[in-house]
N, C-alpha and C positions, 0 to 999 in steps of 0.2 A: 189794638190791631189783631187780626187773625188771618191764618192761612186758608185760602179757599181754592178748590179745584177750578180750573178755567171754565169747565162746563157749567159751573154754578154761579159764575160772575154775571151780574145784571147791569144793564144800562143805568148809569147814575151812581153806581158804587164809587166810593172814594178810595183811590189808590194810596196805600200806606208806605210802600217802598218803590223807588224808581225802577223802571224796567228798561233793559237794553236789548237791542236786536243782536243777531248772530255776527255782526261786524262790530259790536260793542258801541254802536251809536245809540244815544239816548232816545228811546221811543216815547217815554212819557214820565214826567216827574211826579214824585209823591205829593199828595194833597189835591190832585186834580180829579174831576169827575170823569168817569169812563163813558165813552160813547159806544154805540154799537159797532161803528167802524173800527175803533181802536181795539175792541175785544176781538173782532175778526182778524185784525192785524196780528195780535198776540197769538191767536190760534195758527195763523199762517206761518209764524216763526216757531211753531211747536213749543210755545211756552205753556207749561202744564198747570202752574199754580201762581197765584198772586196774593200778596198781603193787602187786605182792605181794612178800612176803619168803619165801624158801625156801632150802634147802640149796645149790642150785646158784648162787644169786645172793648168797650170804652175803658180807658185807663191801663190797658195792657201794653207795655213797652218792652222792647228787646234791647239787650245790652250785648252787642257782639264782641267776641274776644279779638276779632280782627276786623278793622274797618273795610267796608266793601271796596274802597279804592285800591287798597293793597292787593286784595284778591283779584280784582279786575286787571291790574297791571300784570300780575303773574299769569293769568289766563291769556292775556294778549301776547305776552312773551312766548308762551308755549305754542300758541297758534302760529306765531311768526316762525318759530323753529320748525314746526311740522311742515308748514307750507314752503319754507325756504329749501329744506332738504328733501322735499317731495318732488321738486322741479326736476325735469329730465336731465338738465346739465349738472345737477348735484347728486344724482342717484349713484350710490356706491361710495360717495365721498364721506370722510369722517367729519364730524362737526368741528368747525373752526374754534380754536381756543378763545378767540375774541368773543364769540357768541356765548360760550360757556362762562367766561369771566363776567360778561354783562348780566347773565342770569344769576351768578353767584352773589353779585352786589345786591340785587333785588331780594334774593332768598335770605341773605344775611339781615337785611332790614326787616323782613317778615319775622325771622327768628327773634330779633330784638323786641318787636312789637308783641309777639306771643308771650315772651318771658315777662314783659312789663305788665301783661294782663292775665297772668297765669292763675289768679284767684278765680277768674271767671271760667265757666264751662262752655264747651263748644257746641254750637248748633249750626246747621247749614241747610239752606233751601236753594235749589237751583232756580234762578230767575232768567236763565237763557234756554234756548231750544235744545231738543234732544240731540241734534247733530253737533252740538258743542260738547257732548259728553266727554270725549277723550281729553280735551284740554282742561275742562272742569275737574275731571277725575285726577289728572296729574297734580293739580294744585290741592285738591282735597286730601289726597294721600300724603302730600308733603306736610300740610298743616297738622293733620292728626298724628302723623309719625313724630313730629317735633314735640307735640303735647305729651305723647306717651313716653318718648325718650326723656323728656324733662321729669316726668313723674317717676321714671325708673332710675333717675340720678345721673343722667348724662350731663357733662359740662358743656359750655357753650361751643367749644371747638368741635366736639363730637356731635353736637346737635346740628351744626352746619354741615358736617360730612353726611350725617343721616338725611338731612333735608335735601341735599343735592342728589343723592342716590334715589330718594323717594320721588322727587318731582320729575326725574328723568327715567324712572323705572320703565315706562311704556314707550320710550322714544323709538324703540325698534318697530313700532306699529307703522312708522313712516313707510316701511318696505312691504307692508301687508296691503293687498289690493283693496281699494275702497268698497268694492261690491261685497267683500266679506266683512269689513269693519262696520259698514252701515246696513248690513242685511237685517231686515225686520223679522224674518222667521228664525226659528231656532237653527243654529249652525249644524251642518252635517259633520260626521266624524272626520272626513277628509279636510273640511274647512277648519275644524278645531286644530288639526295637526299643523295647518298653515299658521294659524294664530300662535301656536306654541313656539314657533320660530322667532317670535318678536324679542325674546330674551337674548338670543344669540345675535340677532340683527342689532339690537340696542348696544350690546357690548362691542360689536364691530365698529359702530359709529363713534364710540368714545374711547376705544381701547388705548389710543396714543395721547389722549388729552392730558396735558400737563397740569391743567387747572383742576382736575379731579383727583381726589385721594383714592387709594386702592379700595377702601371699604365702600366708597360710593359706586365704584365700578362693579364690585361684587354684588351690591344690592340690585343693580340693573340686570346682571346675568342670572342671579339666583333667587329672585323674589317669588318665584313659583315653586321653590323646593318645599317639601313637607317633612316633618320630623320622622314620619314612618317610612320615608323613602319612596313615596308614591308621586312625588313632584317631578319637575323637569327644570333644566335640561340634563342634569347629572345624577338624579335620584339620590341626592345626599340625604344623610340621616342624622338625627339627634344633635349631639354636640358639635358636629361638623358644620352646622348652620349657625353663623354668628347672630348675636342678639339683634343688631340693627336690621339684618335680613329678616329675622322672625317678625320684627315690628312691621315692616313694610308688607310682608306676606299677609299678616292679619288685617291691616288697614286696607289693603288692596281688595280683599274679599268684602269687608264690611262696607266700604264705599260703593262698591258695585251693587250690593244688595239694596242700599237705601237710595239709589239713583235711578232716574228714568233713562233707559237705554232703548236702542232701536227695537230690541226683542224682549224687553223686560220692563214691567211696571214696578216702580220702587215699592219696597216694603217699609213699614215703620221701624224705628230704631229698636223698639222692644222686640219685634219679630227678628230683626237682624241679629241681636245679641243672643236670642235663643238658638238660632241657626248656628252661630259660632260656638255656643256652649257644647252643642252636639259634636261639632268638628274638632273641638279642643282635645277630646279624649285621646286621640292618637296623632293627629296631624299638625296641630297648632300649639303654641306656647300659652299655657294658662296664666302665667305671670303677665304676659302682654295683654291678654283679655281682661285681667283684673285692672290693669292700668287704663285700658280703653274705657271701661265702665266708669272710671273715676274722673275722666276728663270730658265726657260728653253729657249733654242734657238728654235724658231718655225721652222726656215729654216736654219739649220746648214750650215756653209760654205762647199762647195763641193756637195750640194744637187742639183739634176737636177730638173728643173721646166719648166712648160709651162705657158706662160703669156696669158692674155685675148685677145691679138691680134693674137694669134697663134704662136708667136715666142717662141723658146726654148733656154735654156741656163743653166748656172751654177751659183749658189749663191756664191759670192766672199766676201760679207760683209753684216753687218746688221745695222739697225738704232736703237739705244738704246731705244728711246721712242716710236717706232712704229715697233715692231718685225715682223708684218705681211707684211711690205713693205721693203724687202731687196734690196741689190745692186746685179744686175744680169749681168753676162757676156753672151751676146747673141752669140749663135753658129749656123752656117748654113753650111751644107755640110762639116762638120768636121773642119770648120775654124771659127776663132774669128771675129765677125762682129763689135761689139761695146759693150759698157757697159751702163746699164740703172739703174739709182737710182730711185726706185719707190716712194721715198719721193718727188722727183721733177717731175716725170712723173705721175701725179695724175690720168690720164685717164686709166692707166694700173694697173693691179693687178695680183697676182699669181693665176692662175686658178686651177692648180693641180701640185703635185709632180710626178716625173717620175722615172722609174727604168732604162730607156735607152732613148737616144735622138731620136731613130727611132720609138718610140711609136706613 
């Protein structure tokens, strides 16, 4: 299977992973042939990429660290929380402990699943529309934060505290006007100032929650603080920012970069890591970045890439100790030419990721 931009999907292509609409109803099951009507329906739901099966991607399989059903349950739960507490009758109300307890049970199950599969690396592809970004983002931040925390030596109890703070980090966006959250153009400075209030709003929503530990609440309030004091809301510095907060701060930025948003086309993981390396100099924790690079797949199998010699192909495997040098199946004129292991061909390197081989 391989990942293909929706604009390059053709009638008759075979779907390799099931697709859900923005209400999480199954749109189409894996293994079926795509019709023109279905492709248009995907576009209407603002689904930007699909996994397909074809000759040039034959034999490529993905082994997810977390089953899609677990992630889907978590996204559904976050959608429920946002919608429930966005209602006029609930505006200003703190989130009920019963809702937080329900979320805790699900998050604990996810933490167990991630620990059971911790030898695998994480990759993620959004198979829902752009307007589902906020809910997907909450869950992605939680998953990656747990993986980083585990890599940095957190025990299970502290991983669960980290996970709850991470998944609820953006809950304050409930109080941000939808026209700002879903704005397709770049936000004005005044709108950014409104967005920045979400950390305080989030803390207000869970301040009295008995089901949340203090560090989980601190993550919600302080996950936009930066080591050099340029963050918000308190301009905290250095050692005053606890490690769990540093983890969520890093993952929040990373996940935003590699996601499709109303005003942003996602970048590749390799590009995102380079952006973070620049930011690490003063603002972010290099130890957290190091852990992040060890838990994610830089070039997931099925990724289209262009090599330094101009050849193009599909990633079919990765080298454990050198994730930036994958094994690539070279494709030319729609046919398989050969395979190149970049650990052996040291004069070659991945120049960029592609959304289509004809780029």
